[in-house]
C-alpha positions in Angstrom: -17.3 1.7 0.5 -17.3 5.2 2.6 -19.8 4.6 5.4 -20.8 8.6 4.9 -23.9 7.8 6.7 -22.3 7.6 10.0 -20.5 10.2 10.9 -18.7 8.1 13.7 -18.5 5.2 12.3 -14.2 5.8 12.4 -14.3 7.1 16.0 -13.4 4.3 18.7 -14.4 4.6 22.3 -11.5 3.9 23.8 -7.5 4.1 23.6 -6.7 1.0 21.1 -4.4 -2.0 22.2 -1.1 -2.5 20.3 -2.4 -5.6 18.5 -6.1 -3.6 17.9 -3.7 -0.4 16.5 -1.5 -3.0 14.0 -5.1 -4.5 12.7 -6.2 -0.7 12.2 -3.0 0.3 10.3 -3.7 -2.5 8.3 -6.9 -1.5 7.4 -6.2 1.4 6.7 -3.7 0.0 4.4 -6.1 -1.1 2.5 -8.5 1.3 2.0 -4.9 3.4 0.6 -4.8 0.6 -2.0 -8.8 0.4 -3.1 -8.0 4.2 -3.0 -4.9 4.4 -5.3 -6.9 1.6 -7.7 -9.9 3.5 -8.1 -8.2 6.9 -8.7 -6.2 4.9 -11.0 -8.9 3.5 -13.1 -10.5 7.1 -13.3 -7.6 8.4 -14.2 -7.1 5.9 -16.8 -11.0 6.1 -18.4 -11.1 9.8 -18.7 -10.6 11.4 -21.4 -10.2 15.4 -19.7 -6.5 16.3 -19.5 -6.8 17.9 -16.3 -8.4 15.5 -14.8 -5.9 12.2 -15.8 -3.7 14.4 -14.5 -5.4 15.6 -11.1 -6.6 11.8 -10.5 -3.1 10.4 -11.3 -1.6 12.8 -8.9 -4.4 11.8 -6.0 -3.2 8.3 -6.7 0.6 8.9 -6.4 -0.2 10.3 -3.3 -1.6 7.3 -1.7 1.2 5.4 -3.0 2.9 7.4 -0.2 0.5 7.1 2.2 0.7 3.3 2.1 4.6 3.8 2.6 3.8 5.8 5.6 1.5 3.1 6.6 4.0 0.3 6.1 6.8 2.0 8.0 4.5 2.4 10.8 3.3 -1.2 11.1 6.9 -2.0 10.6 7.9 0.2 13.5 4.7 -0.9 15.3 5.5 -4.8 14.8 9.1 -6.0 14.8 8.5 -9.6 14.0 6.3 -8.5 10.7 8.9 -6.5 9.9 11.2 -9.5 9.5 8.3 -11.1 7.5 8.7 -8.4 5.2 12.4 -8.5 4.8 11.9 -12.2 4.5 9.7 -11.3 1.3 11.8 -8.8 0.2 14.8 -10.9 0.1 13.4 -14.1 -1.8 12.1 -11.6 -4.4 15.6 -10.6 -4.3 16.6 -13.9 -4.8 15.3 -14.4 -7.8 15.7 -11.1 -9.7 19.3 -12.6 -9.2 18.6 -16.2 -10.8 16.9 -14.5 -13.7 20.3 -12.1 -14.0 22.5 -15.0 -13.9 20.1 -17.1 -16.6 20.0 -14.0 -18.6 23.6 -13.7 -18.8 24.2 -17.6 -19.6 21.4 -17.3 -22.3 23.5 -14.4 -24.0 26.6 -16.9 -24.3 
């Protein structure tokens, strides 16, 4: 939940180390994901067409922010970027297996 009561909660009193910055970006990602989830839930629950459209648009902007933060994380931490790519490769392998299975079941 937001910490609006303390206007300095997000301020860091010194420059962050690279490791701290990486952790901060991960936390920022979590915040964007939470915001996306909330806007999506509110859009789905709204009856007003304008409210639905505006909330859905804001939700989509949060997804863009997530993409920006993920790329920043990749740039800051090449090891983590490699792990992301490994995960992507595993999913693509599963996709190929499912395609082959689907083709063989049609024969």
